[in-house]
C-alpha positions as CSV (number, residue, x, y, z in Angstrom):
1,M,-68.1,-83.5,-8.7
2,V,-68.1,-83.1,-5.0
3,T,-65.4,-84.2,-2.5
4,E,-66.7,-84.4,1.0
5,G,-64.6,-83.0,3.9
6,E,-63.8,-86.1,5.9
7,V,-60.2,-86.1,4.8
8,G,-59.9,-82.5,3.8
9,P,-62.0,-79.4,2.7
10,R,-65.2,-79.9,0.7
11,V,-64.3,-79.3,-2.9
12,V,-66.9,-78.8,-5.7
13,L,-65.5,-79.2,-9.2
14,T,-67.4,-78.6,-12.4
15,A,-66.8,-79.5,-16.1
16,P,-64.7,-76.9,-18.0
17,L,-66.3,-74.5,-20.4
18,S,-66.5,-76.4,-23.6
19,L,-66.6,-75.5,-27.3
20,E,-70.3,-75.3,-27.6
21,E,-71.6,-71.9,-26.5
22,E,-74.8,-73.0,-24.8
23,S,-73.4,-76.3,-23.5
24,D,-74.1,-77.2,-19.9
25,V,-71.4,-77.0,-17.1
26,A,-71.9,-80.1,-15.1
27,D,-75.6,-80.3,-16.0
28,Y,-76.0,-76.6,-15.2
29,R,-78.6,-74.6,-17.1
30,A,-79.1,-70.9,-16.6
31,P,-82.7,-70.1,-15.7
32,N,-85.2,-67.5,-17.1
33,L,-83.1,-65.5,-19.5
34,L,-85.6,-62.7,-20.0
35,Q,-86.0,-62.2,-16.2
36,R,-82.3,-61.9,-15.8
37,I,-82.0,-59.3,-18.6
38,L,-84.8,-57.1,-17.2
39,S,-83.2,-57.4,-13.8
40,L,-79.9,-56.2,-15.1
41,F,-81.5,-53.2,-16.9
42,S,-83.2,-52.1,-13.7
43,S,-80.1,-52.3,-11.6
44,V,-77.5,-50.4,-13.7
45,R,-77.3,-47.1,-15.7
46,P,-75.6,-46.6,-19.0
47,G,-71.9,-45.9,-18.6
48,S,-71.8,-47.2,-15.1
49,D,-69.0,-49.3,-13.7
50,L,-70.0,-52.9,-13.1
51,I,-67.1,-53.9,-10.9
52,R,-68.8,-53.4,-7.6
53,I,-72.2,-54.9,-8.5
54,Q,-72.9,-58.1,-6.7
55,L,-74.8,-60.5,-8.9
56,P,-77.4,-62.9,-7.3
57,P,-76.7,-66.6,-7.8
58,L,-79.3,-66.6,-10.6
59,F,-76.7,-64.9,-12.7
60,N,-73.8,-67.1,-11.7
61,L,-71.9,-70.0,-13.3
62,P,-71.0,-72.6,-10.6
63,K,-67.4,-71.5,-10.7
64,S,-65.1,-68.6,-9.9
65,Q,-63.4,-66.3,-12.4
66,L,-60.1,-67.7,-11.2
67,Q,-61.2,-71.2,-12.4
68,C,-62.2,-69.7,-15.8
69,Y,-58.8,-68.1,-16.2
70,G,-57.1,-71.3,-15.1
71,E,-59.1,-73.5,-17.4
72,S,-58.0,-71.5,-20.4
73,V,-54.4,-72.8,-19.6
74,Y,-54.8,-76.3,-18.2
75,C,-58.1,-77.6,-19.9
76,I,-57.2,-78.6,-23.4
77,N,-57.1,-82.0,-25.2
78,N,-53.8,-81.6,-27.1
79,D,-50.6,-80.2,-25.6
80,M,-50.3,-77.0,-27.7
81,L,-48.2,-75.3,-25.0
82,S,-45.2,-77.7,-25.2
83,K,-45.1,-77.3,-29.0
84,C,-44.2,-73.6,-28.6
85,G,-40.6,-74.3,-27.5
86,K,-40.0,-77.2,-29.9
87,G,-40.0,-75.3,-33.2
88,E,-36.6,-75.3,-34.9
89,S,-36.9,-71.7,-36.1
90,S,-38.1,-68.5,-34.5
91,L,-40.9,-68.4,-37.0
92,E,-42.1,-71.9,-36.2
93,R,-42.1,-71.0,-32.5
94,M,-44.1,-67.8,-33.1
95,R,-46.6,-69.7,-35.2
96,S,-47.1,-72.2,-32.3
97,V,-47.4,-69.3,-29.8
98,V,-50.1,-67.7,-32.0
99,A,-52.0,-71.1,-32.1
100,W,-51.7,-71.5,-28.4
101,S,-52.9,-68.0,-27.7
102,I,-56.0,-68.6,-29.8
103,S,-56.6,-71.8,-27.9
104,T,-57.0,-69.9,-24.6
105,L,-60.4,-68.4,-25.8
106,R,-63.6,-70.1,-24.8
107,P,-67.2,-69.6,-25.9
108,L,-69.1,-68.2,-23.0
109,M,-72.8,-68.6,-22.0
110,F,-74.9,-65.5,-22.3
111,G,-76.6,-64.1,-19.2
112,V,-74.4,-65.8,-16.6
113,A,-71.0,-65.0,-15.1
114,P,-68.5,-66.6,-12.7
115,Y,-68.2,-65.5,-9.1
116,N,-66.1,-62.4,-8.4
117,P,-63.1,-63.8,-6.5
118,I,-62.5,-62.6,-3.0
119,L,-59.2,-61.1,-1.9
120,G,-56.5,-63.8,-1.4
121,E,-58.6,-66.5,-3.2
122,T,-56.4,-69.1,-5.0
123,H,-56.8,-71.8,-7.6
124,H,-54.1,-74.5,-7.9
125,V,-54.3,-77.2,-10.5
126,S,-51.8,-79.5,-12.4
127,R,-52.0,-81.2,-15.8
128,V,-49.1,-83.7,-16.3
129,S,-46.0,-81.6,-15.7
130,L,-47.7,-78.2,-16.0
131,N,-48.6,-76.6,-12.6
132,V,-50.9,-73.6,-12.5
133,L,-51.4,-71.2,-9.6
134,L,-53.7,-68.2,-9.5
135,E,-54.3,-65.7,-6.7
136,Q,-56.7,-62.7,-6.4
137,V,-54.1,-60.0,-5.5
138,S,-56.6,-57.1,-5.4
139,H,-60.3,-56.9,-4.9
140,H,-61.1,-53.2,-5.7
141,P,-60.0,-53.0,-8.5
142,P,-60.2,-56.8,-9.2
143,V,-56.8,-58.1,-10.2
144,T,-55.9,-61.7,-10.8
145,A,-52.3,-63.0,-11.0
146,L,-51.4,-66.3,-12.7
147,H,-48.2,-68.2,-12.5
148,A,-47.7,-71.5,-14.4
149,T,-44.5,-73.5,-14.9
150,D,-43.6,-76.7,-16.6
151,E,-40.1,-77.9,-15.5
152,K,-40.1,-80.7,-18.0
153,E,-40.7,-78.4,-21.0
154,N,-38.9,-75.4,-19.4
155,I,-41.9,-73.1,-19.9
156,E,-43.2,-70.3,-17.6
157,M,-46.3,-68.1,-17.8
158,I,-47.0,-65.0,-15.8
159,W,-50.4,-63.3,-16.4
160,C,-52.1,-60.3,-15.0
161,H,-55.8,-59.8,-15.5
162,N,-57.6,-56.6,-14.5
163,P,-61.1,-56.7,-16.1
164,V,-62.9,-53.3,-16.4
165,P,-66.6,-53.8,-17.4
166,K,-68.9,-51.0,-18.4
167,F,-72.6,-50.9,-19.3
168,Y,-73.6,-49.1,-22.6
169,G,-77.3,-49.6,-22.8
170,T,-77.5,-52.4,-25.3
171,K,-74.2,-54.1,-24.4
172,I,-71.5,-54.6,-21.7
173,E,-67.9,-54.2,-22.7
174,T,-65.1,-55.6,-20.6
175,E,-61.5,-54.5,-21.3
176,V,-59.0,-56.9,-19.8
177,H,-56.0,-54.8,-18.7
178,G,-52.7,-56.4,-17.9
179,K,-50.2,-58.4,-19.9
180,R,-49.6,-62.1,-20.5
181,E,-46.0,-63.4,-20.7
182,L,-45.0,-66.7,-22.1
183,K,-41.4,-67.6,-21.5
184,L,-39.6,-70.3,-23.5
185,L,-36.7,-70.7,-21.0
186,N,-34.6,-73.1,-23.2
187,R,-34.8,-70.6,-26.0
188,Q,-34.4,-67.5,-23.8
189,E,-37.5,-66.0,-25.5
190,T,-40.3,-64.1,-23.9
191,Y,-43.6,-63.5,-25.7
192,V,-45.7,-60.7,-24.4
193,M,-49.4,-60.4,-25.4
194,N,-52.7,-58.8,-24.3
195,S,-56.2,-60.1,-24.1
196,P,-59.1,-59.4,-26.4
197,K,-62.2,-57.5,-25.2
198,L,-65.3,-59.3,-24.0
199,V,-68.5,-57.9,-25.4
200,I,-71.9,-59.0,-24.1
201,K,-74.7,-57.9,-26.4
202,L,-78.1,-57.5,-24.8
203,L,-80.1,-56.1,-27.7
204,P,-81.4,-56.7,-30.3
205,F,-80.0,-60.2,-30.1
206,P,-78.3,-61.6,-27.0
207,G,-74.8,-62.9,-27.4
208,V,-71.2,-63.0,-26.1
209,D,-68.1,-62.3,-28.3
210,W,-64.4,-61.8,-28.0
211,V,-63.4,-58.8,-30.1
212,G,-60.6,-56.5,-30.7
213,N,-56.8,-56.5,-31.3
214,V,-54.3,-58.8,-29.8
215,T,-50.6,-58.2,-30.2
216,I,-47.9,-60.9,-29.5
217,K,-44.4,-59.5,-29.4
218,C,-41.0,-61.3,-29.0
219,E,-38.2,-58.8,-28.8
220,D,-35.7,-61.6,-28.6
221,T,-36.5,-62.7,-32.2
222,D,-37.7,-59.4,-33.7
223,L,-41.0,-61.1,-34.6
224,Q,-44.6,-59.8,-33.9
225,A,-48.1,-61.1,-34.5
226,N,-51.1,-58.9,-34.8
227,L,-54.5,-60.6,-34.5
228,Y,-58.0,-59.1,-34.9
229,Y,-61.0,-60.8,-33.5
230,K,-64.4,-59.9,-34.9
231,G,-67.8,-60.8,-33.4
232,S,-71.3,-61.0,-34.8
233,S,-73.0,-58.1,-36.5
234,F,-75.4,-55.8,-34.6
235,L,-78.5,-57.3,-36.4
236,S,-77.4,-61.0,-36.0
237,N,-77.4,-63.4,-33.1
238,K,-75.0,-65.7,-34.8
239,G,-71.4,-65.1,-33.9
240,N,-68.9,-64.8,-36.7
241,R,-66.0,-65.4,-34.3
242,S,-63.4,-64.7,-37.1
243,V,-59.8,-64.1,-36.4
244,K,-57.4,-62.4,-39.0
245,G,-53.9,-61.3,-38.6
246,K,-50.3,-61.5,-39.7
247,I,-46.8,-62.4,-38.4
248,F,-44.2,-59.7,-39.4
249,V,-40.8,-58.2,-38.6
250,P,-41.3,-55.0,-36.7
251,S,-37.9,-53.5,-37.6
252,T,-38.7,-53.8,-41.3
253,S,-42.5,-54.0,-41.4
254,K,-42.1,-57.1,-43.6
255,T,-45.1,-59.4,-43.5
256,I,-44.1,-63.1,-43.4
257,C,-47.4,-64.9,-42.8
258,E,-51.1,-64.2,-43.0
259,I,-53.5,-65.7,-40.5
260,N,-57.2,-66.4,-41.2
261,G,-60.1,-68.4,-39.8
262,H,-62.5,-68.7,-36.9
263,W,-61.3,-69.2,-33.3
264,D,-64.1,-71.6,-32.5
265,R,-63.5,-73.7,-35.7
266,T,-60.2,-73.7,-37.6
267,V,-57.4,-71.2,-38.2
268,T,-54.9,-71.4,-41.0
269,I,-51.7,-69.6,-41.8
270,K,-50.2,-68.8,-45.2
271,D,-46.6,-68.2,-46.0
272,I,-46.4,-65.0,-48.1
273,T,-43.3,-66.1,-50.0
274,T,-44.4,-69.5,-51.1
275,G,-48.2,-69.1,-50.9
276,K,-48.5,-72.4,-49.1
277,G,-51.0,-72.6,-46.2
278,N,-51.7,-75.0,-43.4
279,E,-54.0,-75.4,-40.4
280,I,-52.5,-74.3,-37.1
281,Y,-55.5,-74.6,-34.9
282,N,-58.6,-76.9,-34.8
283,A,-61.0,-75.9,-31.9
284,K,-63.0,-79.1,-32.1
285,E,-59.8,-81.2,-31.6
286,A,-58.5,-79.0,-28.9
287,L,-61.6,-78.2,-26.8
288,S,-64.4,-80.9,-27.3
289,G,-65.0,-83.4,-24.6
290,M,-62.5,-82.0,-22.1
291,K,-62.3,-83.8,-18.7
292,T,-63.2,-82.3,-15.4
293,P,-60.4,-81.9,-12.9
294,T,-60.3,-84.3,-9.9
295,V,-59.0,-84.1,-6.4
296,K,-55.9,-86.2,-5.9
297,D,-55.1,-85.3,-2.3
298,P,-57.9,-83.4,-0.4
299,K,-55.8,-83.1,2.7
300,V,-53.5,-80.5,1.1
301,V,-56.1,-78.4,-0.6
302,M,-55.7,-74.9,0.6
303,A,-58.5,-73.2,2.5
304,S,-58.2,-70.3,0.1
305,E,-58.9,-72.6,-2.9
306,S,-61.8,-71.3,-5.2
307,T,-63.5,-74.7,-5.3
308,V,-63.6,-74.7,-1.5
309,I,-64.6,-71.0,-0.9
310,W,-67.5,-71.3,-3.3
311,G,-68.2,-75.0,-2.9
312,E,-71.5,-74.7,-1.1
313,V,-72.7,-72.0,-3.4
314,S,-71.8,-74.0,-6.5
315,Q,-73.5,-77.1,-5.1
316,A,-76.7,-75.2,-4.4
317,I,-76.7,-73.7,-7.9
318,L,-76.2,-77.1,-9.4
319,S,-79.1,-78.4,-7.3
320,R,-81.1,-75.3,-8.4
321,N,-81.7,-74.5,-4.7
322,W,-81.7,-70.7,-5.2
323,D,-82.5,-69.8,-1.6
324,K,-79.6,-71.7,-0.3
325,A,-77.3,-70.4,-3.1
326,K,-78.2,-66.8,-2.1
327,Q,-77.7,-67.5,1.6
328,T,-74.3,-69.2,1.2
329,K,-73.1,-66.6,-1.3
330,T,-74.1,-63.9,1.1
331,I,-72.1,-65.6,3.9
332,V,-69.0,-65.6,1.7
333,E,-69.3,-62.0,0.7
334,E,-70.2,-60.8,4.2
335,R,-67.2,-62.6,5.7
336,E,-65.0,-60.8,3.1
337,R,-66.5,-57.4,4.1
338,K,-65.9,-58.2,7.7
339,L,-62.2,-59.0,7.1
340,V,-61.8,-55.7,5.2
341,K,-63.3,-53.7,8.0
342,E,-61.0,-55.4,10.6
343,R,-57.9,-54.7,8.6
344,K,-59.0,-51.1,8.1
345,S,-59.6,-50.6,11.8
346,K,-56.1,-52.0,12.6
347,S,-54.5,-50.1,9.7
348,E,-53.3,-53.4,8.3
349,I,-52.2,-53.7,4.7
350,W,-53.1,-57.0,3.0
351,V,-50.2,-58.7,1.2
352,P,-50.6,-61.5,-1.4
353,K,-49.1,-64.8,-0.4
354,H,-47.8,-66.0,-3.7
355,F,-47.0,-62.8,-5.6
356,T,-45.3,-59.5,-5.1
357,V,-47.4,-56.8,-6.8
358,S,-46.5,-53.4,-8.0
359,Y,-48.6,-50.7,-9.8
360,S,-47.7,-47.7,-11.9
361,N,-49.6,-45.4,-14.2
362,E,-47.3,-46.3,-17.0
363,S,-47.3,-50.1,-16.7
364,G,-50.4,-50.8,-14.6
365,W,-50.5,-53.9,-12.3
366,E,-47.5,-56.2,-12.5
367,P,-47.3,-59.4,-10.3
368,T,-44.0,-61.1,-9.7
369,P,-44.2,-64.7,-8.4
370,N,-42.6,-65.4,-5.1
371,E,-41.4,-68.9,-6.1
372,R,-39.4,-69.9,-9.1
373,W,-41.5,-73.0,-9.9
374,V,-45.1,-73.7,-9.1
375,P,-45.4,-76.9,-7.1
376,P,-47.6,-79.9,-8.1
377,A,-51.3,-79.3,-7.1
378,P,-53.7,-81.5,-5.2
379,I,-56.2,-80.9,-8.0
380,I,-55.3,-82.6,-11.3
381,V,-56.6,-82.7,-14.8
382,P,-57.0,-86.3,-16.1
383,T,-55.4,-87.0,-19.5
């Protein structure tokens, strides 16, 4: 969807990443898979850091990484987030938080990636009473901060994502450093969790998987959930996408529930004491047929908005005009390099607009929102 700039900036919005792995994004299809794989092999060496590599538009989804992070929060059919604070017991709430955490995963297309956000880029979207704001608070290394609030449900989220991709011959592994906090303000409970690892297999069968361990801790209730995500085998191109885990009491190591299923299908939870189980997540119900956000008020869309900064590039990719896509993407990247040089020549230190950011060897990157509540956005998700 394109919003022309007569009453505001030109905004290009695309359909959210859906449940089906090879589904189109706003009629977008990635071209010439083999050519892109061979191109990648020729441009990187095993063990090399991929952060500074600039992908040509042939490799790009028509959206920024900020949009992908944001979509995992605001693009969902059923409101799993508000359920987290409504459970009568701490165990019910932890079960809901586990289900919501699983819902933030999306199947990704092989061979394409979103744009690397520029410094200060933002993404601001609302879904009913949930308002979500992201900002790229560092470029080298890439660090994204997310703040989301729902005053009606008294929920707050603060995320920090610092992806570190590396190339290992037959695969690319991306560890996502930084923690995710989900705060149930009415309950005075904070749930702290990490992100799984993203693995892109190149050989022998191409594929994309979320793998590894995710820990969800709530010190306020002395409950913890451990999840393990498993991808496809080395000799298979069919993703297993299983998730297994448990909810337990850290102080006693007593297991309360067992979790089992597939994050792109269904996930069930079983009570250890009673042996009874029930479904806590259904991916088809949650993620199929999600609606594309729309622009409610173009006049107040920020110039730093992802869908504005990359609007012309996205439109060219959707039109399969690769020459224009390359040209417009180069303009965005060159403008960013020029600003970096100007700040360096003036000894200026760039400061994020919406977050205060700190870094330590022990805790890594930690963003603190400058505002208590995220305001309603000019871009909204239809319900």
